Phi, psi and omega in degrees: 000325180298322178297317179296311181300323182281342180093025177126161184294318180299314180292322178300312180298320177296316181297318179300314179299315180298313183289330173294322176299313179299320179298317179298332179270006181058040178262122179285136183245137174241149173246126172246114185230150173263009180291118183297340178297335181274001182299141172283324181264074186297336181292341181277356183241115179301135176085359179258132182262174185295341181257005184301312181298318180297319177296318176302313179302315181301322179288313180299324181292344173284334181268320184242100182296142176067013174291145178260146182302326180292344180268010171259111184255131185255111178290339179303328182284347176245038179058036176063028177256094188299325177301323178294318179299316179301310184286344175284348178268117185301316181301311181292321179297317179298317178296316181300318181291337178282341182290000000 
């Protein structure tokens, strides 16, 4: 599944290398996705079960070492409008306002 999410094996290997580099530099990584499988409110999405988000996290954590589940933000919950999803996260909003 990680190969599928990444868009192929070559891209997956590049992404793993890239995110390990960011980790070594102590850069916190967030994922903003419109994939409904990543929803926190799984009951609002037909066909999504209570463990869907956790399974999504398990796959993403193979690509991005040390990512925290709370740092996976789901745009699907804001009608796929990622700027709203970004600003709904207090940490990211605070950083953005300091810029």
